[in-house]
N, CA, C and O atoms as a Tripos MOL2 file, in Angstrom:
@<TRIPOS>MOLECULE
protein
  292   291    73     0     0
PROTEIN
NO_CHARGES

@<TRIPOS>ATOM
      1 N          59.5950  236.5660 -104.5630 N.3       1 MET1
      2 CA         58.4740  237.0810 -104.5730 C.3       1 MET1
      3 C          57.4910  236.1460 -105.2720 C.2       1 MET1
      4 O          56.2910  236.1030 -105.0000 O.2       1 MET1
      5 N          58.0800  235.4270 -106.1640 N.am      2 ALA2
      6 CA         56.9530  234.4840 -107.1990 C.3       2 ALA2
      7 C          56.5370  233.3330 -106.0430 C.2       2 ALA2
      8 O          55.4820  232.7220 -105.8810 O.2       2 ALA2
      9 N          57.5150  233.3050 -105.4790 N.am      3 ASP3
     10 CA         56.8680  232.4850 -104.1390 C.3       3 ASP3
     11 C          55.5410  232.9670 -103.8040 C.2       3 ASP3
     12 O          54.5240  232.4000 -104.2050 O.2       3 ASP3
     13 N          55.5370  233.7950 -103.2230 N.am      4 LYS4
     14 CA         54.4400  234.4880 -102.5060 C.3       4 LYS4
     15 C          52.9910  234.4220 -103.3190 C.2       4 LYS4
     16 O          51.8440  234.4270 -102.8730 O.2       4 LYS4
     17 N          53.4350  234.3650 -104.5450 N.am      5 ASN5
     18 CA         52.0400  234.0920 -105.8510 C.3       5 ASN5
     19 C          51.8700  232.7550 -105.6350 C.2       5 ASN5
     20 O          50.7000  232.4080 -105.7970 O.2       5 ASN5
     21 N          52.4110  232.1270 -105.4140 N.am      6 VAL6
     22 CA         52.3570  230.1830 -105.6600 C.3       6 VAL6
     23 C          51.5530  230.5250 -104.2650 C.2       6 VAL6
     24 O          50.4740  230.8510 -104.7590 O.2       6 VAL6
     25 N          51.3960  230.6450 -103.0180 N.am      7 ILE7
     26 CA         51.2980  230.5600 -101.9040 C.3       7 ILE7
     27 C          49.7110  231.0520 -101.8420 C.2       7 ILE7
     28 O          48.7470  230.4990 -101.3130 O.2       7 ILE7
     29 N          49.8060  232.3100 -102.5870 N.am      8 GLU8
     30 CA         48.3920  232.9190 -102.6280 C.3       8 GLU8
     31 C          47.4580  231.8600 -103.2850 C.2       8 GLU8
     32 O          46.4310  231.2620 -102.9660 O.2       8 GLU8
     33 N          48.2930  231.9100 -104.3480 N.am      9 ASP9
     34 CA         47.1560  231.0080 -105.2720 C.3       9 ASP9
     35 C          46.7450  229.3820 -104.9090 C.2       9 ASP9
     36 O          45.8160  228.8400 -105.5080 O.2       9 ASP9
     37 N          47.5540  228.6530 -103.8430 N.am     10 LEU10
     38 CA         47.4390  227.7890 -103.2980 C.3      10 LEU10
     39 C          46.2530  227.9280 -102.3140 C.2      10 LEU10
     40 O          45.2730  227.1940 -102.1880 O.2      10 LEU10
     41 N          46.6090  229.1150 -101.6160 N.am     11 ARG11
     42 CA         45.6310  228.9060 -100.3570 C.3      11 ARG11
     43 C          43.9860  229.3920 -100.6900 C.2      11 ARG11
     44 O          42.9690  229.3420  -99.9990 O.2      11 ARG11
     45 N          44.2360  229.8500 -102.0000 N.am     12 ALA12
     46 CA         42.7830  230.4120 -102.4920 C.3      12 ALA12
     47 C          42.0700  228.7640 -103.1410 C.2      12 ALA12
     48 O          40.9080  228.7360 -103.5440 O.2      12 ALA12
     49 N          42.6680  227.9130 -103.1470 N.am     13 LYS13
     50 CA         41.9520  226.6680 -104.0570 C.3      13 LYS13
     51 C          41.2210  226.0320 -102.6800 C.2      13 LYS13
     52 O          41.3650  226.5050 -101.5520 O.2      13 LYS13
     53 N          40.4450  224.9110 -103.0030 N.am     14 THR14
     54 CA         39.7740  224.1070 -101.8960 C.3      14 THR14
     55 C          40.8240  222.7460 -101.9640 C.2      14 THR14
     56 O          41.7690  222.5340 -102.7230 O.2      14 THR14
     57 N          40.3250  222.0180 -100.9850 N.am     15 ASP15
     58 CA         40.8870  220.8090 -100.7530 C.3      15 ASP15
     59 C          40.7670  220.0520 -101.7340 C.2      15 ASP15
     60 O          41.8230  219.5280 -102.0860 O.2      15 ASP15
     61 N          39.6680  219.7370 -102.4420 N.am     16 ASP16
     62 CA         39.4690  218.9690 -103.7430 C.3      16 ASP16
     63 C          40.5580  219.3870 -104.3320 C.2      16 ASP16
     64 O          41.5780  218.7020 -104.2450 O.2      16 ASP16
     65 N          40.5500  220.6460 -105.0770 N.am     17 GLN17
     66 CA         41.5170  221.3730 -105.7570 C.3      17 GLN17
     67 C          43.2050  220.9980 -105.5610 C.2      17 GLN17
     68 O          44.0550  220.7950 -106.4280 O.2      17 GLN17
     69 N          43.3040  220.9940 -104.2660 N.am     18 LEU18
     70 CA         44.6450  220.7540 -103.8900 C.3      18 LEU18
     71 C          44.7650  219.1900 -104.2030 C.2      18 LEU18
     72 O          45.4780  218.7090 -105.0840 O.2      18 LEU18
     73 N          44.2040  218.7100 -103.6060 N.am     19 ASP19
     74 CA         44.2690  217.2460 -103.7040 C.3      19 ASP19
     75 C          44.4580  216.8640 -105.2330 C.2      19 ASP19
     76 O          45.5030  216.2440 -105.4260 O.2      19 ASP19
     77 N          43.6830  217.0930 -106.3710 N.am     20 ALA20
     78 CA         43.8320  217.4110 -107.6630 C.3      20 ALA20
     79 C          45.5740  217.8750 -108.1920 C.2      20 ALA20
     80 O          46.2080  217.4100 -109.1390 O.2      20 ALA20
     81 N          45.8610  218.5920 -107.5160 N.am     21 GLU21
     82 CA         47.1950  218.8570 -108.0300 C.3      21 GLU21
     83 C          48.1080  218.5550 -107.5440 C.2      21 GLU21
     84 O          49.1920  218.6240 -108.1230 O.2      21 GLU21
     85 N          47.9790  218.1470 -106.3990 N.am     22 LEU22
     86 CA         49.3400  217.0560 -105.5080 C.3      22 LEU22
     87 C          49.2530  216.1610 -106.7200 C.2      22 LEU22
     88 O          50.1830  216.1670 -107.5260 O.2      22 LEU22
     89 N          48.1990  215.3920 -106.9020 N.am     23 THR23
     90 CA         47.9540  214.0540 -107.8140 C.3      23 THR23
     91 C          48.9440  214.6130 -109.1590 C.2      23 THR23
     92 O          50.0140  214.0420 -109.3720 O.2      23 THR23
     93 N          48.5930  215.5080 -109.8360 N.am     24 GLU24
     94 CA         49.3260  215.8540 -111.1440 C.3      24 GLU24
     95 C          50.8660  216.3570 -110.6860 C.2      24 GLU24
     96 O          51.6500  216.2770 -111.6320 O.2      24 GLU24
     97 N          51.2880  216.7060 -109.8180 N.am     25 LEU25
     98 CA         52.3340  217.2510 -109.6680 C.3      25 LEU25
     99 C          53.4420  215.9480 -109.0710 C.2      25 LEU25
    100 O          54.6610  215.9190 -109.2420 O.2      25 LEU25
    101 N          52.6980  215.0510 -108.4270 N.am     26 LYS26
    102 CA         53.7630  213.4770 -107.7710 C.3      26 LYS26
    103 C          53.8230  213.0840 -109.2070 C.2      26 LYS26
    104 O          54.9990  212.9980 -109.5610 O.2      26 LYS26
    105 N          52.6880  212.7220 -110.4860 N.am     27 ARG27
    106 CA         53.0950  212.0140 -111.6640 C.3      27 ARG27
    107 C          54.0730  213.0250 -112.5890 C.2      27 ARG27
    108 O          54.7240  212.5450 -113.5170 O.2      27 ARG27
    109 N          54.1350  214.5540 -112.2480 N.am     28 GLU28
    110 CA         54.9680  214.8850 -113.2230 C.3      28 GLU28
    111 C          56.4200  214.7060 -112.6040 C.2      28 GLU28
    112 O          57.4440  214.7700 -113.2840 O.2      28 GLU28
    113 N          56.3950  214.5070 -111.4330 N.am     29 GLN29
    114 CA         57.8220  214.5700 -110.5440 C.3      29 GLN29
    115 C          58.2960  213.1620 -110.8410 C.2      29 GLN29
    116 O          59.5100  212.9630 -110.8420 O.2      29 GLN29
    117 N          57.4640  212.1640 -111.0930 N.am     30 PHE30
    118 CA         58.1110  210.9780 -111.5230 C.3      30 PHE30
    119 C          58.4530  210.6680 -112.8370 C.2      30 PHE30
    120 O          59.0420  209.6120 -113.0680 O.2      30 PHE30
    121 N          58.0650  211.7060 -114.0280 N.am     31 ASN31
    122 CA         58.2720  211.5020 -115.1500 C.3      31 ASN31
    123 C          59.5560  212.6950 -115.4420 C.2      31 ASN31
    124 O          60.2410  212.4800 -116.4410 O.2      31 ASN31
    125 N          59.8190  213.6680 -114.7790 N.am     32 LEU32
    126 CA         60.8110  213.9930 -114.5140 C.3      32 LEU32
    127 C          62.2930  213.4400 -114.1610 C.2      32 LEU32
    128 O          63.3720  213.6040 -114.7320 O.2      32 LEU32
    129 N          61.8500  212.5780 -112.7650 N.am     33 ARG33
    130 CA         62.6720  211.4850 -112.8160 C.3      33 ARG33
    131 C          63.3880  210.7910 -113.6870 C.2      33 ARG33
    132 O          64.5900  210.6210 -113.8920 O.2      33 ARG33
    133 N          62.2070  210.3580 -114.2440 N.am     34 PHE34
    134 CA         62.4190  209.2110 -115.3390 C.3      34 PHE34
    135 C          63.5910  209.8100 -116.4240 C.2      34 PHE34
    136 O          64.5350  209.1920 -116.9160 O.2      34 PHE34
    137 N          63.2250  211.1270 -116.6060 N.am     35 GLN35
    138 CA         63.8860  211.4620 -118.0010 C.3      35 GLN35
    139 C          65.3810  211.6600 -117.4190 C.2      35 GLN35
    140 O          66.3900  211.3420 -118.0490 O.2      35 GLN35
    141 N          65.3790  212.2680 -116.0430 N.am     36 ALA36
    142 CA         66.8090  212.5280 -115.4920 C.3      36 ALA36
    143 C          67.5390  211.1690 -115.9940 C.2      36 ALA36
    144 O          68.5210  211.0370 -116.7250 O.2      36 ALA36
    145 N          66.8650  210.3730 -115.4650 N.am     37 ALA37
    146 CA         67.6470  208.8060 -115.4540 C.3      37 ALA37
    147 C          68.3120  208.4160 -116.8190 C.2      37 ALA37
    148 O          69.3880  207.9360 -117.1740 O.2      37 ALA37
    149 N          67.1490  208.8550 -117.4180 N.am     38 THR38
    150 CA         67.3830  208.5590 -119.3640 C.3      38 THR38
    151 C          68.1930  209.4980 -119.5200 C.2      38 THR38
    152 O          68.5620  209.1950 -120.6550 O.2      38 THR38
    153 N          68.8230  210.4960 -119.2500 N.am     39 ASN39
    154 CA         69.4030  211.5740 -119.7000 C.3      39 ASN39
    155 C          68.6320  212.3520 -120.7870 C.2      39 ASN39
    156 O          69.1860  212.5670 -121.8650 O.2      39 ASN39
    157 N          67.3640  212.7860 -120.5450 N.am     40 GLN40
    158 CA         66.9150  213.4920 -121.6840 C.3      40 GLN40
    159 C          66.0280  214.9140 -120.9890 C.2      40 GLN40
    160 O          65.3440  215.7490 -121.5800 O.2      40 GLN40
    161 N          66.4080  214.7700 -119.2740 N.am     41 LEU41
    162 CA         66.0450  215.9710 -118.8260 C.3      41 LEU41
    163 C          66.0980  217.5120 -119.4120 C.2      41 LEU41
    164 O          67.1940  218.0400 -119.2260 O.2      41 LEU41
    165 N          65.3710  218.1230 -119.9120 N.am     42 GLU42
    166 CA         65.8060  219.4430 -120.3400 C.3      42 GLU42
    167 C          65.8080  220.6830 -119.5090 C.2      42 GLU42
    168 O          66.4620  221.6660 -119.8580 O.2      42 GLU42
    169 N          65.1120  220.6630 -118.4480 N.am     43 ALA43
    170 CA         64.9920  221.6570 -117.6050 C.3      43 ALA43
    171 C          65.2110  221.0480 -116.1950 C.2      43 ALA43
    172 O          64.3300  220.5790 -115.4740 O.2      43 ALA43
    173 N          66.6770  221.1450 -115.8970 N.am     44 PRO44
    174 CA         67.0420  220.1520 -114.4560 C.3      44 PRO44
    175 C          66.1600  221.1790 -113.3330 C.2      44 PRO44
    176 O          65.8120  220.7340 -112.2390 O.2      44 PRO44
    177 N          65.9030  222.3720 -113.6930 N.am     45 ALA45
    178 CA         65.5350  223.2260 -112.4910 C.3      45 ALA45
    179 C          64.3640  223.0830 -111.8330 C.2      45 ALA45
    180 O          64.1430  223.3440 -110.6500 O.2      45 ALA45
    181 N          62.9780  222.2850 -113.3580 N.am     46 ARG46
    182 CA         62.0010  221.9560 -112.6880 C.3      46 ARG46
    183 C          61.7440  220.9460 -111.5460 C.2      46 ARG46
    184 O          60.8740  221.0910 -110.6870 O.2      46 ARG46
    185 N          62.6900  219.8010 -111.6460 N.am     47 ILE47
    186 CA         62.7140  219.1350 -110.4440 C.3      47 ILE47
    187 C          62.3730  219.9450 -109.2760 C.2      47 ILE47
    188 O          61.2490  219.9500 -108.7760 O.2      47 ILE47
    189 N          63.6780  220.8460 -108.7150 N.am     48 LYS48
    190 CA         63.2620  221.2950 -107.7240 C.3      48 LYS48
    191 C          61.5850  222.4370 -107.4090 C.2      48 LYS48
    192 O          61.1220  222.8120 -106.3320 O.2      48 LYS48
    193 N          61.1930  222.6330 -108.5000 N.am     49 GLU49
    194 CA         60.2160  223.5860 -108.5790 C.3      49 GLU49
    195 C          58.6940  222.5160 -108.0730 C.2      49 GLU49
    196 O          57.7100  222.7870 -107.3850 O.2      49 GLU49
    197 N          58.9770  221.6870 -108.5510 N.am     50 VAL50
    198 CA         57.7020  220.4650 -108.3230 C.3      50 VAL50
    199 C          57.9310  220.1580 -107.0240 C.2      50 VAL50
    200 O          56.9930  220.2330 -106.2310 O.2      50 VAL50
    201 N          59.2710  219.7460 -106.5760 N.am     51 ARG51
    202 CA         59.4300  219.2530 -105.2190 C.3      51 ARG51
    203 C          58.9920  220.3930 -104.1930 C.2      51 ARG51
    204 O          58.5890  220.0690 -103.0760 O.2      51 ARG51
    205 N          59.0610  221.5230 -104.5180 N.am     52 ARG52
    206 CA         59.1370  222.6560 -103.4910 C.3      52 ARG52
    207 C          57.4880  222.4520 -103.3340 C.2      52 ARG52
    208 O          56.9360  222.1490 -102.2760 O.2      52 ARG52
    209 N          56.7860  222.6930 -104.6680 N.am     53 THR53
    210 CA         55.2550  223.0550 -104.6990 C.3      53 THR53
    211 C          54.4020  221.5910 -103.6010 C.2      53 THR53
    212 O          53.5650  221.6960 -102.7040 O.2      53 THR53
    213 N          55.0110  220.4640 -104.1280 N.am     54 ILE54
    214 CA         54.3850  219.2180 -103.4230 C.3      54 ILE54
    215 C          54.6600  219.6790 -101.9530 C.2      54 ILE54
    216 O          53.7520  219.4240 -101.1630 O.2      54 ILE54
    217 N          55.7540  220.3090 -101.4610 N.am     55 ALA55
    218 CA         56.1580  220.3820 -100.0310 C.3      55 ALA55
    219 C          55.0470  221.5180  -99.5880 C.2      55 ALA55
    220 O          54.4600  221.2900  -98.5300 O.2      55 ALA55
    221 N          54.6940  222.7730 -100.3360 N.am     56 ARG56
    222 CA         53.7310  223.6860 -100.2660 C.3      56 ARG56
    223 C          52.3100  223.1390  -99.9040 C.2      56 ARG56
    224 O          51.6310  223.4130  -98.9150 O.2      56 ARG56
    225 N          52.0380  222.3400 -100.8960 N.am     57 ILE57
    226 CA         50.6070  221.7370 -100.5200 C.3      57 ILE57
    227 C          50.4080  220.8840  -99.6310 C.2      57 ILE57
    228 O          49.3470  220.8310  -99.0090 O.2      57 ILE57
    229 N          51.4020  220.0850  -99.4350 N.am     58 LYS58
    230 CA         51.4150  219.5800  -98.0130 C.3      58 LYS58
    231 C          51.3250  220.0920  -96.8430 C.2      58 LYS58
    232 O          50.6270  219.6800  -95.9170 O.2      58 LYS58
    233 N          52.1120  221.1080  -96.8570 N.am     59 THR59
    234 CA         52.0900  221.9640  -95.4740 C.3      59 THR59
    235 C          50.9340  222.6550  -95.1180 C.2      59 THR59
    236 O          50.5710  222.9320  -93.9750 O.2      59 THR59
    237 N          50.1260  223.0350  -96.6550 N.am     60 LEU60
    238 CA         48.8910  223.7520  -96.5160 C.3      60 LEU60
    239 C          47.6680  222.7510  -95.6620 C.2      60 LEU60
    240 O          46.9260  222.9750  -94.7060 O.2      60 LEU60
    241 N          47.8820  221.6580  -96.4820 N.am     61 GLN61
    242 CA         46.7850  220.7700  -95.7590 C.3      61 GLN61
    243 C          47.0060  220.1320  -94.5160 C.2      61 GLN61
    244 O          46.0170  219.7350  -93.9000 O.2      61 GLN61
    245 N          48.2270  219.9530  -94.0030 N.am     62 ASN62
    246 CA         48.5710  219.9240  -92.6770 C.3      62 ASN62
    247 C          47.9970  221.2340  -91.4860 C.2      62 ASN62
    248 O          47.5440  221.2810  -90.3420 O.2      62 ASN62
    249 N          48.2880  222.0040  -92.3870 N.am     63 GLU63
    250 CA         47.8840  223.3700  -91.7970 C.3      63 GLU63
    251 C          46.0950  223.3680  -91.6490 C.2      63 GLU63
    252 O          45.4770  223.6560  -90.6240 O.2      63 GLU63
    253 N          45.6750  223.0790  -92.5930 N.am     64 ARG64
    254 CA         43.6730  223.0280  -92.1370 C.3      64 ARG64
    255 C          43.4350  221.8460  -91.6030 C.2      64 ARG64
    256 O          42.2830  221.6090  -91.2390 O.2      64 ARG64
    257 N          44.2180  221.0890  -91.4780 N.am     65 ALA65
    258 CA         43.5340  219.7760  -90.8120 C.3      65 ALA65
    259 C          44.0510  219.7650  -89.1110 C.2      65 ALA65
    260 O          43.6760  218.9830  -88.2370 O.2      65 ALA65
    261 N          44.8030  220.6440  -89.0170 N.am     66 ALA66
    262 CA         45.1250  221.0890  -87.6320 C.3      66 ALA66
    263 C          44.1200  222.3580  -87.1330 C.2      66 ALA66
    264 O          43.6680  222.4790  -85.9950 O.2      66 ALA66
    265 N          43.9030  223.2070  -88.1880 N.am     67 THR67
    266 CA         42.8700  224.3480  -87.6820 C.3      67 THR67
    267 C          41.7820  223.3730  -87.7090 C.2      67 THR67
    268 O          41.4000  223.3110  -86.5400 O.2      67 THR67
    269 N          41.2570  222.7770  -88.2430 N.am     68 ALA68
    270 CA         39.4780  221.6910  -88.1770 C.3      68 ALA68
    271 C          39.7060  220.9830  -86.9210 C.2      68 ALA68
    272 O          38.8190  220.9090  -86.0700 O.2      68 ALA68
    273 N          40.7460  220.5130  -86.7880 N.am     69 ALA69
    274 CA         41.0650  219.5120  -85.4390 C.3      69 ALA69
    275 C          40.7910  220.7430  -84.0970 C.2      69 ALA69
    276 O          39.9350  220.5650  -83.2300 O.2      69 ALA69
    277 N          41.4470  221.6340  -84.1380 N.am     70 ALA70
    278 CA         41.1950  222.7420  -83.3380 C.3      70 ALA70
    279 C          40.0600  223.1690  -83.1450 C.2      70 ALA70
    280 O          39.7630  223.5880  -82.0260 O.2      70 ALA70
    281 N          39.0850  223.1700  -84.2510 N.am     71 ALA71
    282 CA         37.9020  224.1260  -84.0910 C.3      71 ALA71
    283 C          37.2050  222.7050  -83.4550 C.2      71 ALA71
    284 O          36.6140  223.0270  -82.4240 O.2      71 ALA71
    285 N          37.0980  221.5410  -83.6630 N.am     72 LYS72
    286 CA         36.0520  221.0250  -82.9910 C.3      72 LYS72
    287 C          36.5140  220.3410  -81.7480 C.2      72 LYS72
    288 O          35.7640  219.6160  -81.0940 O.2      72 LYS72
    289 N          37.8920  220.6030  -81.3940 N.am     73 ALA73
    290 CA         38.2570  220.4780  -79.8680 C.3      73 ALA73
    291 C          37.6290  221.6680  -78.8200 C.2      73 ALA73
    292 O          37.8780  221.6250  -77.6160 O.2      73 ALA73
@<TRIPOS>BOND
     1     1     2 1
     2     2     3 1
     3     3     4 2
     4     3     5 am
     5     5     6 1
     6     6     7 1
     7     7     8 2
     8     7     9 am
     9     9    10 1
    10    10    11 1
    11    11    12 2
    12    11    13 am
    13    13    14 1
    14    14    15 1
    15    15    16 2
    16    15    17 am
    17    17    18 1
    18    18    19 1
    19    19    20 2
    20    19    21 am
    21    21    22 1
    22    22    23 1
    23    23    24 2
    24    23    25 am
    25    25    26 1
    26    26    27 1
    27    27    28 2
    28    27    29 am
    29    29    30 1
    30    30    31 1
    31    31    32 2
    32    31    33 am
    33    33    34 1
    34    34    35 1
    35    35    36 2
    36    35    37 am
    37    37    38 1
    38    38    39 1
    39    39    40 2
    40    39    41 am
    41    41    42 1
    42    42    43 1
    43    43    44 2
    44    43    45 am
    45    45    46 1
    46    46    47 1
    47    47    48 2
    48    47    49 am
    49    49    50 1
    50    50    51 1
    51    51    52 2
    52    51    53 am
    53    53    54 1
    54    54    55 1
    55    55    56 2
    56    55    57 am
    57    57    58 1
    58    58    59 1
    59    59    60 2
    60    59    61 am
    61    61    62 1
    62    62    63 1
    63    63    64 2
    64    63    65 am
    65    65    66 1
    66    66    67 1
    67    67    68 2
    68    67    69 am
    69    69    70 1
    70    70    71 1
    71    71    72 2
    72    71    73 am
    73    73    74 1
    74    74    75 1
    75    75    76 2
    76    75    77 am
    77    77    78 1
    78    78    79 1
    79    79    80 2
    80    79    81 am
    81    81    82 1
    82    82    83 1
    83    83    84 2
    84    83    85 am
    85    85    86 1
    86    86    87 1
    87    87    88 2
    88    87    89 am
    89    89    90 1
    90    90    91 1
    91    91    92 2
    92    91    93 am
    93    93    94 1
    94    94    95 1
    95    95    96 2
    96    95    97 am
    97    97    98 1
    98    98    99 1
    99    99   100 2
   100    99   101 am
   101   101   102 1
   102   102   103 1
   103   103   104 2
   104   103   105 am
   105   105   106 1
   106   106   107 1
   107   107   108 2
   108   107   109 am
   109   109   110 1
   110   110   111 1
   111   111   112 2
   112   111   113 am
   113   113   114 1
   114   114   115 1
   115   115   116 2
   116   115   117 am
   117   117   118 1
   118   118   119 1
   119   119   120 2
   120   119   121 am
   121   121   122 1
   122   122   123 1
   123   123   124 2
   124   123   125 am
   125   125   126 1
   126   126   127 1
   127   127   128 2
   128   127   129 am
   129   129   130 1
   130   130   131 1
   131   131   132 2
   132   131   133 am
   133   133   134 1
   134   134   135 1
   135   135   136 2
   136   135   137 am
   137   137   138 1
   138   138   139 1
   139   139   140 2
   140   139   141 am
   141   141   142 1
   142   142   143 1
   143   143   144 2
   144   143   145 am
   145   145   146 1
   146   146   147 1
   147   147   148 2
   148   147   149 am
   149   149   150 1
   150   150   151 1
   151   151   152 2
   152   151   153 am
   153   153   154 1
   154   154   155 1
   155   155   156 2
   156   155   157 am
   157   157   158 1
   158   158   159 1
   159   159   160 2
   160   159   161 am
   161   161   162 1
   162   162   163 1
   163   163   164 2
   164   163   165 am
   165   165   166 1
   166   166   167 1
   167   167   168 2
   168   167   169 am
   169   169   170 1
   170   170   171 1
   171   171   172 2
   172   171   173 am
   173   173   174 1
   174   174   175 1
   175   175   176 2
   176   175   177 am
   177   177   178 1
   178   178   179 1
   179   179   180 2
   180   179   181 am
   181   181   182 1
   182   182   183 1
   183   183   184 2
   184   183   185 am
   185   185   186 1
   186   186   187 1
   187   187   188 2
   188   187   189 am
   189   189   190 1
   190   190   191 1
   191   191   192 2
   192   191   193 am
   193   193   194 1
   194   194   195 1
   195   195   196 2
   196   195   197 am
   197   197   198 1
   198   198   199 1
   199   199   200 2
   200   199   201 am
   201   201   202 1
   202   202   203 1
   203   203   204 2
   204   203   205 am
   205   205   206 1
   206   206   207 1
   207   207   208 2
   208   207   209 am
   209   209   210 1
   210   210   211 1
   211   211   212 2
   212   211   213 am
   213   213   214 1
   214   214   215 1
   215   215   216 2
   216   215   217 am
   217   217   218 1
   218   218   219 1
   219   219   220 2
   220   219   221 am
   221   221   222 1
   222   222   223 1
   223   223   224 2
   224   223   225 am
   225   225   226 1
   226   226   227 1
   227   227   228 2
   228   227   229 am
   229   229   230 1
   230   230   231 1
   231   231   232 2
   232   231   233 am
   233   233   234 1
   234   234   235 1
   235   235   236 2
   236   235   237 am
   237   237   238 1
   238   238   239 1
   239   239   240 2
   240   239   241 am
   241   241   242 1
   242   242   243 1
   243   243   244 2
   244   243   245 am
   245   245   246 1
   246   246   247 1
   247   247   248 2
   248   247   249 am
   249   249   250 1
   250   250   251 1
   251   251   252 2
   252   251   253 am
   253   253   254 1
   254   254   255 1
   255   255   256 2
   256   255   257 am
   257   257   258 1
   258   258   259 1
   259   259   260 2
   260   259   261 am
   261   261   262 1
   262   262   263 1
   263   263   264 2
   264   263   265 am
   265   265   266 1
   266   266   267 1
   267   267   268 2
   268   267   269 am
   269   269   270 1
   270   270   271 1
   271   271   272 2
   272   271   273 am
   273   273   274 1
   274   274   275 1
   275   275   276 2
   276   275   277 am
   277   277   278 1
   278   278   279 1
   279   279   280 2
   280   279   281 am
   281   281   282 1
   282   282   283 1
   283   283   284 2
   284   283   285 am
   285   285   286 1
   286   286   287 1
   287   287   288 2
   288   287   289 am
   289   289   290 1
   290   290   291 1
   291   291   292 2
@<TRIPOS>SUBSTRUCTURE
     1 MET1         2 RESIDUE 1 A MET
     2 ALA2         6 RESIDUE 1 A ALA
     3 ASP3        10 RESIDUE 1 A ASP
     4 LYS4        14 RESIDUE 1 A LYS
     5 ASN5        18 RESIDUE 1 A ASN
     6 VAL6        22 RESIDUE 1 A VAL
     7 ILE7        26 RESIDUE 1 A ILE
     8 GLU8        30 RESIDUE 1 A GLU
     9 ASP9        34 RESIDUE 1 A ASP
    10 LEU10       38 RESIDUE 1 A LEU
    11 ARG11       42 RESIDUE 1 A ARG
    12 ALA12       46 RESIDUE 1 A ALA
    13 LYS13       50 RESIDUE 1 A LYS
    14 THR14       54 RESIDUE 1 A THR
    15 ASP15       58 RESIDUE 1 A ASP
    16 ASP16       62 RESIDUE 1 A ASP
    17 GLN17       66 RESIDUE 1 A GLN
    18 LEU18       70 RESIDUE 1 A LEU
    19 ASP19       74 RESIDUE 1 A ASP
    20 ALA20       78 RESIDUE 1 A ALA
    21 GLU21       82 RESIDUE 1 A GLU
    22 LEU22       86 RESIDUE 1 A LEU
    23 THR23       90 RESIDUE 1 A THR
    24 GLU24       94 RESIDUE 1 A GLU
    25 LEU25       98 RESIDUE 1 A LEU
    26 LYS26      102 RESIDUE 1 A LYS
    27 ARG27      106 RESIDUE 1 A ARG
    28 GLU28      110 RESIDUE 1 A GLU
    29 GLN29      114 RESIDUE 1 A GLN
    30 PHE30      118 RESIDUE 1 A PHE
    31 ASN31      122 RESIDUE 1 A ASN
    32 LEU32      126 RESIDUE 1 A LEU
    33 ARG33      130 RESIDUE 1 A ARG
    34 PHE34      134 RESIDUE 1 A PHE
    35 GLN35      138 RESIDUE 1 A GLN
    36 ALA36      142 RESIDUE 1 A ALA
    37 ALA37      146 RESIDUE 1 A ALA
    38 THR38      150 RESIDUE 1 A THR
    39 ASN39      154 RESIDUE 1 A ASN
    40 GLN40      158 RESIDUE 1 A GLN
    41 LEU41      162 RESIDUE 1 A LEU
    42 GLU42      166 RESIDUE 1 A GLU
    43 ALA43      170 RESIDUE 1 A ALA
    44 PRO44      174 RESIDUE 1 A PRO
    45 ALA45      178 RESIDUE 1 A ALA
    46 ARG46      182 RESIDUE 1 A ARG
    47 ILE47      186 RESIDUE 1 A ILE
    48 LYS48      190 RESIDUE 1 A LYS
    49 GLU49      194 RESIDUE 1 A GLU
    50 VAL50      198 RESIDUE 1 A VAL
    51 ARG51      202 RESIDUE 1 A ARG
    52 ARG52      206 RESIDUE 1 A ARG
    53 THR53      210 RESIDUE 1 A THR
    54 ILE54      214 RESIDUE 1 A ILE
    55 ALA55      218 RESIDUE 1 A ALA
    56 ARG56      222 RESIDUE 1 A ARG
    57 ILE57      226 RESIDUE 1 A ILE
    58 LYS58      230 RESIDUE 1 A LYS
    59 THR59      234 RESIDUE 1 A THR
    60 LEU60      238 RESIDUE 1 A LEU
    61 GLN61      242 RESIDUE 1 A GLN
    62 ASN62      246 RESIDUE 1 A ASN
    63 GLU63      250 RESIDUE 1 A GLU
    64 ARG64      254 RESIDUE 1 A ARG
    65 ALA65      258 RESIDUE 1 A ALA
    66 ALA66      262 RESIDUE 1 A ALA
    67 THR67      266 RESIDUE 1 A THR
    68 ALA68      270 RESIDUE 1 A ALA
    69 ALA69      274 RESIDUE 1 A ALA
    70 ALA70      278 RESIDUE 1 A ALA
    71 ALA71      282 RESIDUE 1 A ALA
    72 LYS72      286 RESIDUE 1 A LYS
    73 ALA73      290 RESIDUE 1 A ALA
């Protein structure tokens, strides 16, 4: 059920907000990978959450791009 709330929150955001969040999540993903490599990672499950949220944002961006392309055609 938590996933539905995340998806609804993402759908409510504009394209610029999604780009900003994607950048922030990629930075967090890098930091988490670095912490994992140095055995300082406190929440291993966070890696999975961040990876999936990045995928959700990219999917939403692709859906919006496809819709925009279909509207032009």
